[in-house]
PyMOL commands that place a pseudoatom at each C-alpha (Angstrom):
pseudoatom trace, name=CA, resn=MET, resi=1, chain=A, elem=C, hetatm=0, pos=[113.964, 114.251, 112.994]
pseudoatom trace, name=CA, resn=SER, resi=2, chain=A, elem=C, hetatm=0, pos=[112.971, 111.474, 115.354]
pseudoatom trace, name=CA, resn=TYR, resi=3, chain=A, elem=C, hetatm=0, pos=[114.487, 108.091, 114.585]
pseudoatom trace, name=CA, resn=GLU, resi=4, chain=A, elem=C, hetatm=0, pos=[112.438, 106.259, 117.204]
pseudoatom trace, name=CA, resn=GLY, resi=5, chain=A, elem=C, hetatm=0, pos=[110.478, 103.466, 115.616]
pseudoatom trace, name=CA, resn=ILE, resi=6, chain=A, elem=C, hetatm=0, pos=[112.873, 103.370, 112.655]
pseudoatom trace, name=CA, resn=ILE, resi=7, chain=A, elem=C, hetatm=0, pos=[116.157, 102.477, 114.346]
pseudoatom trace, name=CA, resn=THR, resi=8, chain=A, elem=C, hetatm=0, pos=[115.794, 99.256, 116.310]
pseudoatom trace, name=CA, resn=THR, resi=9, chain=A, elem=C, hetatm=0, pos=[118.100, 96.988, 118.260]
pseudoatom trace, name=CA, resn=GLU, resi=10, chain=A, elem=C, hetatm=0, pos=[117.562, 93.301, 118.819]
pseudoatom trace, name=CA, resn=PRO, resi=11, chain=A, elem=C, hetatm=0, pos=[120.171, 91.266, 120.735]
pseudoatom trace, name=CA, resn=ASP, resi=12, chain=A, elem=C, hetatm=0, pos=[119.942, 88.305, 118.334]
pseudoatom trace, name=CA, resn=LYS, resi=13, chain=A, elem=C, hetatm=0, pos=[120.053, 90.352, 115.114]
pseudoatom trace, name=CA, resn=ARG, resi=14, chain=A, elem=C, hetatm=0, pos=[123.395, 91.626, 113.793]
pseudoatom trace, name=CA, resn=SER, resi=15, chain=A, elem=C, hetatm=0, pos=[124.892, 91.218, 117.290]
pseudoatom trace, name=CA, resn=GLY, resi=16, chain=A, elem=C, hetatm=0, pos=[122.566, 93.856, 118.731]
pseudoatom trace, name=CA, resn=LYS, resi=17, chain=A, elem=C, hetatm=0, pos=[123.779, 96.620, 116.423]
pseudoatom trace, name=CA, resn=PRO, resi=18, chain=A, elem=C, hetatm=0, pos=[121.259, 99.360, 115.615]
pseudoatom trace, name=CA, resn=CYS, resi=19, chain=A, elem=C, hetatm=0, pos=[119.302, 98.310, 112.519]
pseudoatom trace, name=CA, resn=ILE, resi=20, chain=A, elem=C, hetatm=0, pos=[116.645, 99.864, 110.336]
pseudoatom trace, name=CA, resn=ARG, resi=21, chain=A, elem=C, hetatm=0, pos=[113.058, 98.797, 111.062]
pseudoatom trace, name=CA, resn=GLY, resi=22, chain=A, elem=C, hetatm=0, pos=[114.095, 95.342, 112.289]
pseudoatom trace, name=CA, resn=MET, resi=23, chain=A, elem=C, hetatm=0, pos=[115.844, 94.499, 109.027]
pseudoatom trace, name=CA, resn=ARG, resi=24, chain=A, elem=C, hetatm=0, pos=[119.409, 93.237, 108.867]
pseudoatom trace, name=CA, resn=ILE, resi=25, chain=A, elem=C, hetatm=0, pos=[120.656, 96.557, 107.452]
pseudoatom trace, name=CA, resn=THR, resi=26, chain=A, elem=C, hetatm=0, pos=[122.562, 98.423, 110.161]
pseudoatom trace, name=CA, resn=VAL, resi=27, chain=A, elem=C, hetatm=0, pos=[122.918, 102.142, 110.741]
pseudoatom trace, name=CA, resn=TYR, resi=28, chain=A, elem=C, hetatm=0, pos=[126.648, 101.603, 110.283]
pseudoatom trace, name=CA, resn=ASP, resi=29, chain=A, elem=C, hetatm=0, pos=[126.061, 100.058, 106.826]
pseudoatom trace, name=CA, resn=VAL, resi=30, chain=A, elem=C, hetatm=0, pos=[124.095, 103.082, 105.656]
pseudoatom trace, name=CA, resn=LEU, resi=31, chain=A, elem=C, hetatm=0, pos=[126.611, 105.546, 107.103]
pseudoatom trace, name=CA, resn=GLU, resi=32, chain=A, elem=C, hetatm=0, pos=[129.449, 103.689, 105.357]
pseudoatom trace, name=CA, resn=TYR, resi=33, chain=A, elem=C, hetatm=0, pos=[127.599, 103.877, 102.032]
pseudoatom trace, name=CA, resn=LEU, resi=34, chain=A, elem=C, hetatm=0, pos=[127.080, 107.606, 102.461]
pseudoatom trace, name=CA, resn=ALA, resi=35, chain=A, elem=C, hetatm=0, pos=[130.699, 108.126, 103.531]
pseudoatom trace, name=CA, resn=SER, resi=36, chain=A, elem=C, hetatm=0, pos=[131.922, 106.250, 100.459]
pseudoatom trace, name=CA, resn=GLY, resi=37, chain=A, elem=C, hetatm=0, pos=[130.082, 108.728, 98.244]
pseudoatom trace, name=CA, resn=MET, resi=38, chain=A, elem=C, hetatm=0, pos=[126.846, 106.905, 97.478]
pseudoatom trace, name=CA, resn=THR, resi=39, chain=A, elem=C, hetatm=0, pos=[123.801, 109.128, 97.168]
pseudoatom trace, name=CA, resn=GLU, resi=40, chain=A, elem=C, hetatm=0, pos=[120.514, 108.435, 98.918]
pseudoatom trace, name=CA, resn=ASP, resi=41, chain=A, elem=C, hetatm=0, pos=[119.039, 107.471, 95.547]
pseudoatom trace, name=CA, resn=GLU, resi=42, chain=A, elem=C, hetatm=0, pos=[121.851, 104.974, 94.878]
pseudoatom trace, name=CA, resn=ILE, resi=43, chain=A, elem=C, hetatm=0, pos=[121.403, 103.384, 98.290]
pseudoatom trace, name=CA, resn=MET, resi=44, chain=A, elem=C, hetatm=0, pos=[117.641, 103.103, 97.777]
pseudoatom trace, name=CA, resn=THR, resi=45, chain=A, elem=C, hetatm=0, pos=[118.231, 101.543, 94.352]
pseudoatom trace, name=CA, resn=ASP, resi=46, chain=A, elem=C, hetatm=0, pos=[120.556, 98.912, 95.830]
pseudoatom trace, name=CA, resn=PHE, resi=47, chain=A, elem=C, hetatm=0, pos=[118.280, 98.327, 98.840]
pseudoatom trace, name=CA, resn=SER, resi=48, chain=A, elem=C, hetatm=0, pos=[114.716, 98.775, 97.622]
pseudoatom trace, name=CA, resn=GLU, resi=49, chain=A, elem=C, hetatm=0, pos=[113.304, 98.203, 101.097]
pseudoatom trace, name=CA, resn=LEU, resi=50, chain=A, elem=C, hetatm=0, pos=[114.951, 101.412, 102.381]
pseudoatom trace, name=CA, resn=THR, resi=51, chain=A, elem=C, hetatm=0, pos=[113.296, 104.801, 102.232]
pseudoatom trace, name=CA, resn=ARG, resi=52, chain=A, elem=C, hetatm=0, pos=[114.705, 108.317, 102.317]
pseudoatom trace, name=CA, resn=GLU, resi=53, chain=A, elem=C, hetatm=0, pos=[113.270, 108.584, 105.837]
pseudoatom trace, name=CA, resn=ASP, resi=54, chain=A, elem=C, hetatm=0, pos=[115.268, 105.483, 106.869]
pseudoatom trace, name=CA, resn=ILE, resi=55, chain=A, elem=C, hetatm=0, pos=[118.507, 107.042, 105.627]
pseudoatom trace, name=CA, resn=ARG, resi=56, chain=A, elem=C, hetatm=0, pos=[117.817, 110.323, 107.373]
pseudoatom trace, name=CA, resn=ALA, resi=57, chain=A, elem=C, hetatm=0, pos=[116.963, 108.431, 110.563]
pseudoatom trace, name=CA, resn=CYS, resi=58, chain=A, elem=C, hetatm=0, pos=[120.451, 106.884, 110.396]
pseudoatom trace, name=CA, resn=LEU, resi=59, chain=A, elem=C, hetatm=0, pos=[121.980, 110.354, 110.186]
pseudoatom trace, name=CA, resn=ALA, resi=60, chain=A, elem=C, hetatm=0, pos=[119.847, 111.607, 113.072]
pseudoatom trace, name=CA, resn=PHE, resi=61, chain=A, elem=C, hetatm=0, pos=[120.801, 108.562, 115.148]
pseudoatom trace, name=CA, resn=ALA, resi=62, chain=A, elem=C, hetatm=0, pos=[124.516, 109.144, 114.477]
pseudoatom trace, name=CA, resn=ALA, resi=63, chain=A, elem=C, hetatm=0, pos=[124.237, 112.839, 115.336]
pseudoatom trace, name=CA, resn=ASP, resi=64, chain=A, elem=C, hetatm=0, pos=[122.437, 112.017, 118.574]
pseudoatom trace, name=CA, resn=ARG, resi=65, chain=A, elem=C, hetatm=0, pos=[125.075, 109.453, 119.505]
pseudoatom trace, name=CA, resn=GLU, resi=66, chain=A, elem=C, hetatm=0, pos=[127.822, 111.967, 118.814]
pseudoatom trace, name=CA, resn=ARG, resi=67, chain=A, elem=C, hetatm=0, pos=[126.089, 114.570, 120.968]
pseudoatom trace, name=CA, resn=LYS, resi=68, chain=A, elem=C, hetatm=0, pos=[125.717, 112.076, 123.819]
pseudoatom trace, name=CA, resn=LEU, resi=69, chain=A, elem=C, hetatm=0, pos=[129.349, 110.997, 123.523]
pseudoatom trace, name=CA, resn=PHE, resi=70, chain=A, elem=C, hetatm=0, pos=[130.665, 114.534, 123.883]
pseudoatom trace, name=CA, resn=ALA, resi=71, chain=A, elem=C, hetatm=0, pos=[128.254, 115.296, 126.698]
pseudoatom trace, name=CA, resn=THR, resi=72, chain=A, elem=C, hetatm=0, pos=[129.862, 112.536, 128.774]
pseudoatom trace, name=CA, resn=LEU, resi=73, chain=A, elem=C, hetatm=0, pos=[133.514, 113.490, 128.178]
pseudoatom trace, name=CA, resn=PRO, resi=74, chain=A, elem=C, hetatm=0, pos=[135.328, 115.498, 130.837]
pseudoatom trace, name=CA, resn=PRO, resi=75, chain=A, elem=C, hetatm=0, pos=[135.961, 119.108, 129.734]
pseudoatom trace, name=CA, resn=GLU, resi=76, chain=A, elem=C, hetatm=0, pos=[139.760, 118.654, 129.632]
pseudoatom trace, name=CA, resn=THR, resi=77, chain=A, elem=C, hetatm=0, pos=[139.549, 115.768, 127.129]
pseudoatom trace, name=CA, resn=SER, resi=78, chain=A, elem=C, hetatm=0, pos=[141.208, 116.473, 123.791]
pseudoatom trace, name=CA, resn=LEU, resi=79, chain=A, elem=C, hetatm=0, pos=[140.249, 114.469, 120.711]
pseudoatom trace, name=CA, resn=ARG, resi=80, chain=A, elem=C, hetatm=0, pos=[143.195, 115.577, 118.581]
for i in range(1, 80): cmd.bond("trace and resi %d" % i, "trace and resi %d" % (i + 1))
show_as sticks, trace
zoom trace
């Protein structure tokens, strides 16, 4: 899934953190809700402006960031 156009960053909004469609809801916020056990439906109920596509874009963004992080680490780096 492409998150381009959904995940945005603006220096003067939420300290430049990645947000959803220019809103003040950050990718981190959504990931925290999911990690705490909230379902997509519960998140969309609490934040009616969010869509299922927005939530999945957050997951795709996080996966892409993780992939990029590990691509830049030297091979001998251990994360244990």
